[in-house]
VOBA-1610 file (N, C-alpha, C; in pm, whole numbers, padded with zeros to 5 digits, always signed):
BEGIN
Met-01328-02632+00275Met-01388-02541+00338Met-01387-02384+00256Asn-01422-02350+00154Asn-01426-02160+00059Asn-01477-02107+00116Asp-01570-02100+00211Asp-01613-01983+00278Asp-01597-01933+00430Gly-01558-01804+00456Gly-01499-01795+00558Gly-01441-01713+00566Ile-01381-01685+00748Ile-01331-01616+00792Ile-01176-01625+00772Leu-01080-01504+00821Leu-00955-01608+00761Leu-00843-01417+00867Leu-00824-01473+00970Leu-00739-01335+01066Leu-00575-01347+00978Ile-00573-01251+00940Ile-00475-01169+00929Ile-00370-01059+00999Asp-00231-01100+01007Asp-00164-01017+01114Asp-00111-00915+00968Lys-00189-00815+00891Lys-00086-00730+00757Lys+00018-00679+00822Pro+00168-00662+00792Pro+00300-00633+00774Pro+00237-00516+00685Ala+00338-00424+00762Ala+00386-00276+00748Ala+00385-00277+00559Gly+00395-00124+00507Gly+00366-00126+00374Gly+00357-00162+00253Ile+00224-00207+00285Ile+00110-00235+00182Ile-00033-00211+00270Ser-00056-00202+00137Ser-00187-00170+00157Ser-00278-00293+00181Ser-00386-00267+00239Ser-00535-00385+00244Ser-00575-00412+00160Ala-00555-00321+00051Ala-00606-00415-00110Ala-00511-00497-00123Arg-00383-00502-00145Arg-00278-00553-00169Arg-00289-00690-00109Val-00319-00682+00090Val-00345-00814+00171Val-00471-00879+00084Val-00547-00835-00007Val-00658-00937-00044Val-00599-00949-00151Ser-00517-00883-00271Ser-00570-00932-00349Ser-00433-01075-00376Arg-00313-01035-00254Arg-00236-01214-00221Arg-00332-01286-00183Ile-00360-01297-00070Ile-00463-01379-00076Ile-00550-01452-00122Lys-00662-01343-00245Lys-00667-01470-00376Lys-00610-01495-00433Arg-00456-01437-00461Arg-00376-01511-00549Arg-00366-01606-00552Cys-00289-01616-00414Cys-00241-01739-00364Cys-00319-01828-00304Phe-00499-01857-00323Phe-00549-01965-00287Phe-00632-02013-00382Gly-00639-01879-00536Gly-00714-01952-00606Gly-00901-01934-00567Phe-00913-01843-00450Phe-01032-01803-00442Phe-01112-01697-00496Lys-01238-01733-00537Lys-01309-01658-00620Lys-01331-01490-00618Lys-01405-01459-00468Lys-01433-01397-00376Lys-01319-01365-00268Val-01253-01258-00216Val-01184-01220-00081Val-01240-01104-00088Gly-01277-01032+00024Gly-01310-00904+00078Gly-01247-00882+00253His-01313-00766+00255His-01229-00761+00419His-01366-00696+00479Thr-01319-00641+00620Thr-01428-00552+00693Thr-01371-00441+00753Gly-01248-00409+00721Gly-01243-00286+00703Gly-01058-00277+00698Thr-01019-00148+00605Thr-00925-00097+00611Thr-00787-00066+00725Leu-00643-00087+00682Leu-00529-00017+00757Leu-00493+00017+00663Asp-00382+00168+00746Asp-00299+00212+00612Asp-00151+00145+00605Pro-00127+00134+00470Pro-00030+00042+00447Pro+00082+00138+00555Phe+00095+00209+00594Phe+00211+00228+00732Phe+00183+00101+00896Ala+00060+00119+00844Ala-00005+00049+01013Ala+00021-00108+00967Thr+00001-00154+01099Thr+00043-00344+01115Thr-00143-00386+01160Gly-00109-00486+01168Gly-00221-00598+01246Gly-00325-00638+01190Leu-00434-00671+01270Leu-00537-00785+01228Leu-00644-00724+01124Met-00662-00763+01010Met-00724-00775+00914Met-00821-00910+00912Val-00964-00904+00881Val-01038-00982+00898Val-01094-01010+00791Ile-01052-01091+00721Ile-01034-01143+00532Ile-01144-01208+00539Thr-01287-01222+00440Thr-01390-01295+00430Thr-01350-01329+00251Ile-01392-01457+00280Ile-01349-01550+00209Ile-01517-01624+00165Gly-01518-01632-00007Gly-01634-01700-00060Gly-01772-01587-00051Lys-01875-01712-00001Lys-01987-01641+00040Lys-01964-01558+00178Ala-01912-01560+00231Ala-01901-01478+00410Ala-01857-01306+00270Thr-01792-01299+00170Thr-01772-01123+00151Thr-01911-01086+00213Arg-02033-01162+00122Arg-02130-01125+00213Arg-02189-01063+00340Leu-02095-01079+00391Leu-02116-01067+00604Leu-02083-00957+00604Ser-01984-00889+00568Ser-01934-00765+00622Ser-02020-00636+00678Arg-02123-00628+00598Arg-02165-00545+00635Arg-02249-00558+00787Phe-02228-00699+00868Phe-02228-00750+01028Phe-02116-00706+01098Phe-01996-00675+01013Phe-01907-00633+01105Phe-01886-00465+01117Leu-01962-00380+01008Leu-01878-00265+01046Leu-01928-00172+01172Asp-01995-00210+01241Asp-02051-00134+01316Asp-01911-00178+01467Ala-01875-00250+01467Ala-01794-00282+01561Ala-01674-00206+01641Asp-01644-00217+01743Asp-01541-00124+01833Asp-01402-00243+01798Lys-01282-00167+01766Lys-01207-00155+01721Lys-01070-00122+01790Ala-00962-00154+01879Ala-00848-00156+01959Ala-00709-00134+01910Tyr-00666-00021+01901Tyr-00523-00035+01879Tyr-00396+00031+01934Glu-00292-00010+01957Glu-00117+00069+01991Glu-00094+00149+01915Ala-00128+00196+01970Ala-00034+00381+01858Ala+00052+00475+01935Arg+00124+00524+01823Arg+00263+00593+01886Arg+00219+00735+01827Leu+00225+00823+01891Leu+00244+00947+01874Leu+00363+01045+01881Thr+00406+01096+01789Thr+00504+01193+01835Thr+00465+01296+01862Leu+00558+01371+01917Leu+00524+01554+01911Leu+00659+01572+01859Gly+00652+01767+01817Gly+00711+01799+01732Gly+00731+01797+01559Ala+00635+01774+01558Ala+00629+01795+01364Ala+00523+01741+01352Ser+00450+01827+01252Ser+00317+01799+01153Ser+00369+01724+01015Thr+00239+01674+01015Thr+00262+01609+00834Thr+00120+01606+00763Asp+00119+01637+00659Asp+00001+01621+00548Asp-00128+01550+00563Thr-00011+01434+00604Thr-00116+01309+00624Thr-00117+01298+00716Leu-00080+01334+00858Leu-00104+01299+01033Leu+00007+01209+01009Asp+00051+01094+00919Asp+00108+01036+00989Asp+00233+01015+00969Leu+00360+00920+00913Leu+00485+00967+00910Leu+00516+00888+00762Thr+00408+00919+00697Thr+00403+00898+00530Thr+00428+01010+00484Gly+00369+01073+00524Gly+00374+01268+00492Gly+00463+01320+00428Glu+00437+01460+00406Glu+00592+01585+00374Glu+00518+01658+00544Val+00640+01693+00601Val+00672+01769+00727Val+00590+01930+00741Val+00464+01982+00712Val+00450+02078+00729Val+00423+02159+00828Val+00475+02147+00935Val+00525+02234+01091Val+00630+02187+01148Arg+00786+02216+01197Arg+00839+02152+01299Arg+00898+02239+01366Glu+00905+02153+01529Glu+00879+02307+01590Glu+01072+02303+01641Gly+01141+02388+01699Gly+01270+02411+01687Gly+01294+02340+01795Glu+01470+02352+01818Glu+01497+02279+01934Glu+01542+02320+02041Lys+01477+02487+02044Lys+01432+02526+02190Lys+01328+02512+02235Arg+01279+02482+02136Arg+01061+02501+02207Arg+01043+02320+02231Leu+01112+02252+02194Leu+01133+02083+02228Leu+01198+02124+02359Ala+01237+02154+02341Ala+01373+02130+02507Ala+01254+02197+02593Glu+01210+02327+02568Glu+01055+02323+02673Glu+01002+02190+02701Leu+00960+02230+02631Leu+00783+02090+02605Leu+00891+01923+02637Glu+01014+01904+02679Glu+01027+01773+02749Glu+01047+01842+02828Ala+01104+01911+02916Ala+01128+02005+03033Ala+01000+02022+03137Gly+00901+02050+03067Gly+00789+02036+03154Gly+00674+01934+03084Leu+00684+01824+03018Leu+00630+01714+02963Leu+00624+01625+03054Gly+00523+01586+03199Gly+00528+01471+03237Gly+00422+01379+03236Met+00405+01251+03294Met+00327+01165+03325Met+00163+01231+03317Ser+00147+01300+03437Ser+00038+01321+03476Ser-00056+01423+03349Glu+00096+01502+03311Glu-00037+01619+03176Glu-00050+01546+03050Val+00031+01424+03064Val+00046+01292+02922Val-00159+01251+02937Lys-00139+01199+03085Lys-00225+01098+03118Lys-00346+01181+03122Ser-00379+01315+03163Ser-00509+01403+03167Ser-00566+01475+02998Val-00463+01490+02948Val-00500+01470+02779Val-00550+01347+02708Cys-00508+01236+02737Cys-00525+01112+02766Cys-00717+01055+02770Lys-00774+01141+02919Lys-00862+01127+02991Lys-00936+01222+02898Ala-00887+01319+02858Ala-00955+01457+02798Ala-01037+01418+02649Phe-00961+01306+02617Phe-00989+01277+02484Phe-00988+01122+02480Thr-01171+01120+02553Thr-01218+00984+02591Thr-01344+00987+02650Gly-01402+00944+02562Gly-01550+00930+02520Gly-01636+01017+02388Glu-01685+01079+02388Glu-01788+01127+02300Glu-01699+01263+02256Leu-01671+01219+02150Leu-01619+01339+02085Leu-01625+01400+01913Met-01611+01468+01899Met-01625+01580+01811Met-01492+01520+01737Gln-01454+01507+01575Gln-01361+01448+01557Gln-01344+01552+01395Val-01256+01592+01317Val-01239+01617+01202Val-01202+01535+01148Pro-01196+01434+01022Pro-01081+01343+00974Pro-01017+01417+00879Pro-00918+01335+00864Pro-00800+01381+00802Pro-00864+01390+00654Val-00754+01506+00600Val-00774+01506+00424Val-00761+01428+00390Tyr-00629+01346+00441Tyr-00555+01248+00311Tyr-00705+01142+00398Ser-00770+01077+00341Ser-00879+00918+00378Ser-00886+00853+00296Ala-01000+00747+00320Ala-01082+00715+00219Ala-01218+00786+00249Leu-01229+00859+00294Leu-01394+00911+00290Leu-01422+00988+00142Lys-01510+00994+00101Lys-01560+01044-00045Lys-01588+01175-00093Gln-01620+01284-00178Gln-01653+01407-00215Gln-01699+01401-00319Asp-01811+01370-00349Asp-01826+01369-00438Asp-01856+01225-00549Gly-01797+01142-00460Gly-01786+01041-00476Gly-01683+00997-00506Val-01590+01125-00528Val-01440+01082-00504Val-01341+01060-00361Pro-01254+00979-00320Pro-01178+00988-00205Pro-01106+01112-00156Leu-01100+01165-00057Leu-01045+01219-00008Leu-00841+01274-00036Tyr-00842+01151-00026Tyr-00721+01113-00052Tyr-00657+01122-00167Lys-00742+01053-00306Lys-00690+01133-00429Lys-00725+01261-00474Leu-00840+01343-00415Leu-00832+01476-00406Leu-00720+01552-00310Ala-00699+01512-00228Ala-00496+01594-00165Ala-00457+01594-00221Arg-00420+01465-00321Arg-00264+01412-00396Arg-00282+01546-00498Lys-00411+01541-00582Lys-00375+01687-00663Lys-00417+01811-00593Gly-00390+01829-00486Gly-00360+01942-00464Gly-00497+02031-00406Gln-00639+01931-00379Gln-00729+01962-00406Gln-00773+01964-00226Ala-00750+01943-00186Ala-00747+01939-00055Ala-00966+01972+00011Val-00947+01861+00106Val-01094+01897+00110Val-01127+01860+00249Glu-01150+01947+00351Glu-01189+01934+00520Glu-01304+01904+00493Lys-01378+01782+00572Lys-01476+01666+00618Lys-01519+01764+00726Pro-01637+01824+00759Pro-01688+01858+00858Pro-01668+01770+00982Pro-01656+01796+01159Pro-01655+01705+01224Pro-01739+01653+01272Arg-01707+01487+01288Arg-01829+01458+01341Arg-01774+01341+01471Gln-01907+01289+01514Gln-01893+01238+01659Gln-01865+01081+01619Val-01770+01045+01706Val-01688+00949+01711Val-01672+00882+01903Val-01607+00806+01923Val-01672+00727+02077Val-01483+00701+02103Val-01419+00780+02127Val-01289+00651+02221Val-01341+00608+02358His-01352+00449+02367His-01417+00400+02490His-01273+00379+02596Glu-01151+00424+02545Glu-01007+00395+02633Glu-00925+00451+02556Asn-00864+00541+02652Asn-00719+00603+02561Asn-00609+00586+02696Ala-00541+00489+02695Ala-00438+00469+02805Ala-00286+00471+02758Leu-00265+00566+02862Leu-00098+00626+02854Leu-00020+00448+02879Asn+00066+00429+02717Asn+00150+00278+02757Asn+00298+00355+02822Glu+00311+00461+02755Glu+00458+00512+02770Glu+00486+00645+02739Leu+00596+00723+02815Leu+00617+00857+02769Leu+00737+00819+02808Leu+00853+00840+02621Leu+00986+00855+02586Leu+00966+00951+02511Phe+01020+01025+02534Phe+00975+01208+02485Phe+01096+01191+02363Pro+01022+01241+02267Pro+00931+01316+02209Pro+00775+01205+02144His+00820+01069+02196His+00733+00979+02174His+00624+00916+02301Ile+00510+00912+02259Ile+00439+00891+02329Ile+00301+00722+02314Asp+00317+00669+02359Asp+00265+00489+02321Asp+00120+00528+02406Ile+00011+00502+02300Ile-00144+00472+02416Ile-00214+00388+02313Thr-00305+00337+02408Thr-00348+00214+02385Thr-00485+00277+02356Val-00582+00248+02228Val-00687+00291+02186Val-00798+00188+02195Ile-00905+00189+02266Ile-01013+00130+02186Ile-01114+00216+02144Cys-01186+00215+02045Cys-01276+00307+02005Cys-01360+00247+01927Ser-01515+00333+01845Ser-01613+00335+01783Ser-01550+00324+01620Lys-01629+00307+01546Lys-01586+00278+01388Lys-01613+00439+01368Gly-01552+00429+01265Gly-01546+00533+01208Gly-01415+00679+01256Thr-01340+00625+01412Thr-01237+00640+01491Thr-01101+00667+01353Tyr-01017+00813+01366Tyr-00975+00821+01265Tyr-00827+00822+01427Ile-00757+00751+01432Ile-00631+00799+01545Ile-00540+00896+01505Arg-00496+00888+01372Arg-00437+01000+01278Arg-00490+01120+01365Ser-00646+01135+01357Ser-00686+01286+01410Ser-00664+01310+01541Leu-00675+01205+01580Leu-00673+01176+01708Leu-00529+01242+01807Ala-00406+01194+01706Ala-00255+01215+01733Ala-00236+01374+01726Arg-00335+01399+01646Arg-00287+01527+01585Arg-00368+01618+01733Asp-00481+01614+01728Asp-00564+01690+01860Asp-00537+01717+01990Met-00455+01564+02051Met-00406+01558+02149Met-00276+01619+02180Ala-00180+01641+02035Ala-00077+01712+02076Ala-00044+01834+02041Glu-00200+01885+02000Glu-00254+02011+02005Glu-00289+02075+02123Ala-00320+01996+02211Ala-00332+02035+02370Ala-00216+02009+02456Leu-00149+01930+02407Leu-00007+01911+02497Leu+00069+02080+02421Gly+00002+02152+02374Gly+00071+02322+02293Gly+00171+02265+02231Thr+00170+02148+02113Thr+00243+02148+02015Thr+00146+02055+01918Val+00270+02051+01795Val+00243+01904+01642Val+00265+01779+01732Gly+00251+01744+01599Gly+00197+01588+01619Gly+00210+01529+01536His+00240+01395+01508His+00202+01317+01401His+00150+01133+01476Leu+00147+01099+01394Leu+00131+00883+01414Leu+00226+00843+01373Thr+00328+00800+01422Thr+00426+00704+01352Thr+00452+00546+01391Ala+00345+00523+01421Ala+00284+00382+01407Ala+00140+00356+01516Leu+00122+00265+01438Leu-00037+00192+01477Leu-00017+00015+01424Arg-00094-00018+01521Arg-00124-00201+01521Arg-00248-00213+01551Arg-00311-00268+01518Arg-00444-00311+01543Arg-00474-00451+01580Thr-00537-00445+01772Thr-00510-00545+01803Thr-00664-00611+01815Glu-00713-00546+01766Glu-00837-00642+01787Glu-00980-00548+01747Thr-01022-00608+01656Thr-01164-00613+01613Thr-01292-00661+01597Thr-01438-00631+01567Thr-01550-00771+01577Thr-01492-00916+01661Gly-01494-00798+01768Gly-01481-01011+01892Gly-01297-01058+01823Phe-01258-01060+01751Phe-01162-01114+01768Phe-01016-01043+01740Arg-00930-01097+01825Arg-00797-01051+01849Arg-00657-01108+01785Val-00565-01002+01722Val-00409-00975+01662Val-00400-01182+01687Glu-00333-01161+01808Glu-00307-01309+01846Glu-00324-01459+01820Glu-00478-01421+01722Glu-00546-01516+01675Glu-00464-01549+01517Ala-00457-01453+01484Ala-00436-01451+01330Ala-00299-01520+01292Leu-00268-01533+01166Leu-00156-01606+01164Leu-00111-01441+01003Thr+00053-01432+01045Thr+00088-01332+00914Thr+00047-01347+00796Leu+00100-01263+00728Leu+00072-01273+00587Leu+00152-01397+00502Glu+00268-01372+00525Glu+00396-01504+00491Glu+00330-01620+00516Ala+00270-01631+00685Ala+00221-01745+00707Ala+00202-01856+00655Ala+00048-01729+00641Ala-00070-01800+00549Ala+00018-01838+00439Glu+00068-01713+00344Glu+00083-01787+00170Glu+00180-01883+00207Asn+00215-01951+00320Asn+00311-02108+00310Asn+00210-02172+00328Thr+00073-02202+00373Thr+00033-02271+00415Thr-00030-02338+00295Asp-00084-02508+00341Asp-00146-02553+00216Asp-00306-02499+00249Lys-00370-02476+00131Lys-00524-02452+00114Lys-00593-02527+00202Glu-00631-02665+00216Glu-00674-02727+00326Glu-00671-02710+00450Ser-00556-02681+00490Ser-00538-02641+00628Ser-00543-02502+00649Leu-00590-02399+00587Leu-00610-02223+00623Leu-00718-02265+00733Pro-00670-02190+00842Pro-00790-02210+00978Pro-00865-02120+00964Leu-00977-02115+00840Leu-01046-02086+00863Leu-01171-02074+00939Ile-01279-01974+00963Ile-01375-01990+01091Ile-01446-01957+00997Ser-01597-02056+01040Ser-01669-02083+01008Ser-01806-01937+00959Met-01907-01904+00886Met-01970-01820+00880Met-02030-01812+01015Ala-02082-01902+01050Ala-02173-01925+01202Ala-02078-01869+01276Asp-01956-01899+01276Asp-01909-01916+01387Asp-01858-01773+01404Ala-01828-01659+01292Ala-01749-01544+01303Ala-01915-01515+01347Leu-01992-01505+01345Leu-02128-01378+01392Leu-02148-01407+01569Ser-02091-01537+01624Ser-02117-01574+01683Ser-02215-01511+01818His-02131-01330+01818His-02205-01263+01867His-02339-01167+01856Leu-02379-01285+01723Leu-02499-01189+01724Leu-02633-01325+01763Pro-02752-01308+01816Pro-02857-01423+01821Pro-02845-01501+01697Ala-02893-01649+01761Ala-02938-01736+01622Ala-03047-01861+01673Phe-03143-01873+01567Phe-03254-01963+01597Phe-03197-02077+01456Thr-03225-02217+01518Thr-03228-02320+01414Thr-03344-02366+01347Leu-03307-02412+01256Leu-03397-02506+01153Leu-03404-02593+01180Ser-03484-02679+01114Ser-03537-02824+01082Ser-03481-02814+00868Glu-03481-02911+00839Glu-03411-02958+00744Glu-03552-02916+00598Ala-03614-02938+00689Ala-03748-02895+00562Ala-03740-02771+00508Glu-03706-02683+00722Glu-03736-02528+00659Glu-03652-02506+00650Val-03556-02538+00618Val-03414-02465+00514Val-03430-02516+00405Ala-03500-02617+00371Ala-03576-02619+00228Ala-03615-02506+00169Gln-03681-02488+00234Gln-03867-02338+00215Gln-03719-02213+00220Val-03682-02205+00302Val-03590-02046+00294Val-03479-02082+00149Ala-03485-02166+00152Ala-03364-02217-00004Ala-03444-02164-00136Val-03553-02101-00157Val-03676-02125-00264Val-03685-01975-00229Gly-03680-01879-00109Gly-03728-01744-00073Gly-03859-01761+00002Ala-03910-01858+00045Ala-04042-01904+00153Ala-04012-01804+00247Pro-04185-01777+00286Pro-04127-01650+00398Pro-04100-01739+00551Leu-03988-01676+00635Leu-03995-01780+00735Leu-04042-01665+00862Ala-04110-01760+00925Ala-04197-01719+01050Ala-04115-01612+01162Trp-04171-01512+01145Trp-04130-01442+01279Trp-04064-01508+01433Arg-03966-01532+01499Arg-03932-01592+01616Arg-03833-01475+01719Ser-03895-01473+01781Ser-03793-01354+01907Ser-03677-01324+01942Ala-03542-01433+01901Ala-03413-01473+01914Ala-03367-01303+01888Gly-03363-01254+01805Gly-03279-01109+01747Gly-03317-00983+01880Val-03471-01010+01920Val-03493-00870+01968Val-03452-00936+02112Asp-03486-01042+02136Asp-03448-01093+02276Asp-03259-00989+02330Ala-03218-01046+02256Ala-03039-00991+02283Ala-03057-00881+02240Gly-03131-00767+02170Gly-03121-00668+02143Gly-03008-00618+02003Glu-03056-00678+01970Glu-02933-00717+01803Glu-03023-00662+01690Ala-02979-00637+01594Ala-03028-00541+01454Ala-03050-00713+01344Phe-02949-00775+01389Phe-02996-00912+01307Phe-02992-01025+01360Cys-02989-01112+01331Cys-02950-01248+01377Cys-02961-01347+01250Arg-02905-01474+01297Arg-02832-01595+01276Arg-02948-01684+01220Val-02956-01752+01075Val-03025-01879+01104Val-02944-01958+01064Leu-03001-02067+01127Leu-02870-02170+01148Leu-02931-02295+01052Gly-02929-02391+01005Gly-02931-02535+01008Gly-02912-02640+01132Pro-02942-02754+01046Pro-02953-02826+01213Pro-02854-02953+01185Asp-02705-02858+01114Asp-02578-02881+01124Asp-02490-02773+01224Gly-02590-02675+01183Gly-02487-02555+01257Gly-02455-02450+01159Ser-02454-02471+01054Ser-02438-02386+00955Ser-02481-02287+00925Leu-02451-02179+00838Leu-02560-02029+00807Leu-02612-02083+00713Val-02753-02044+00747Val-02836-02034+00608Val-02873-01954+00569Ala-02932-01815+00676Ala-02978-01682+00595Ala-02913-01617+00746Met-02910-01465+00696Met-02908-01334+00806Met-03063-01282+00767Val-03077-01271+00898Val-03240-01165+00904Val-03237-01066+00991Glu-03325-00973+00957Glu-03382-00835+01060Glu-03423-00903+01173Ser-03372-00912+01281Ser-03411-00936+01383Ser-03536-00887+01470Ala-03606-00712+01436Ala-03719-00680+01465Ala-03840-00724+01403Lys-03916-00725+01483Lys-04059-00774+01418Lys-04173-00658+01325Asn-04116-00676+01204Asn-04190-00618+01133Asn-04302-00660+01042Gly-04385-00764+01101Gly-04490-00817+01048Gly-04459-00965+01122Asp-04543-01087+01000Asp-04590-01210+01034Asp-04467-01272+01062Asp-04325-01253+00876Asp-04195-01275+00844Asp-04120-01201+00882His-04033-01277+00900His-03892-01217+00911His-03801-01178+00765Lys-03736-01064+00785Lys-03711-00975+00662Lys-03571-01041+00629Tyr-03533-01134+00530Tyr-03384-01169+00454Tyr-03302-01025+00434Cys-03181-01041+00463Cys-03088-00986+00447Cys-02939-01037+00356Cys-02951-01207+00389Cys-02871-01254+00281Cys-02957-01384+00283Val-02924-01463+00175Val-02963-01655+00221Val-02879-01695+00163Phe-02788-01800+00219Phe-02699-01898+00202Phe-02736-02069+00110Ala-02872-02018+00173Ala-02884-02229+00131Ala-02937-02237+00040Ser-02911-02294-00041Ser-02892-02381-00159Ser-02949-02552-00208
//
């Protein structure tokens, strides 16, 4: 199978683009992509799209994500994480005061305060763009641009451990949430500064990191033995309906596909169109905008 999803547990120290490049080069796939970046220092789950599956990325973008993160108090950096330059550092006396006055109840209270719908200022070192240029490129040139706050949703923000100056948390959040910004804001609420010193993505788009191969293990696997998830199974959270062989042939040539209610009943924006063998034939919009479904992409040929 040359089309599907590969789950990779990204190591620290390399970019998401580098992970994609190594998978592409190692196995000779013509097209490889992913459904969401991780910062180079971060580890954890990356959903790698291969072959025709690179056209599916848009159907994963709205998914929630889960992280294990460590906030370290007492110093802030320009990138809001351990890769940046320290811009503010608390003195020893202030750190001693913080340690003496900070308990589990205070930290749990702040975790609770940063749960739900939040207005969050993205980091100036981020992939967001200003006039088409990523902010991190502007920041590296000394042209830092601060984006206005935007709404994100933190479904869960749970304290795992407090070992001063470190605070370990589990976060489940919506797309667009920056854990670096969350760490900055939580530190401020605790009366100090802080930055993110560890980040691991444990879940996204219905997949868990326990299902993933390490990058090294993947590169040491024969191409035929790679545990690729089929395109139909990768989107199993979306509704589906099955066509006959004759209908598949019509879809392959772009013929109209009569609307049916599978997607509307499930309340989803998109619907899978499957062939008799269960393979993904096409993706269509679920909402009824006439007598026929609107095609998003077609895989039948």
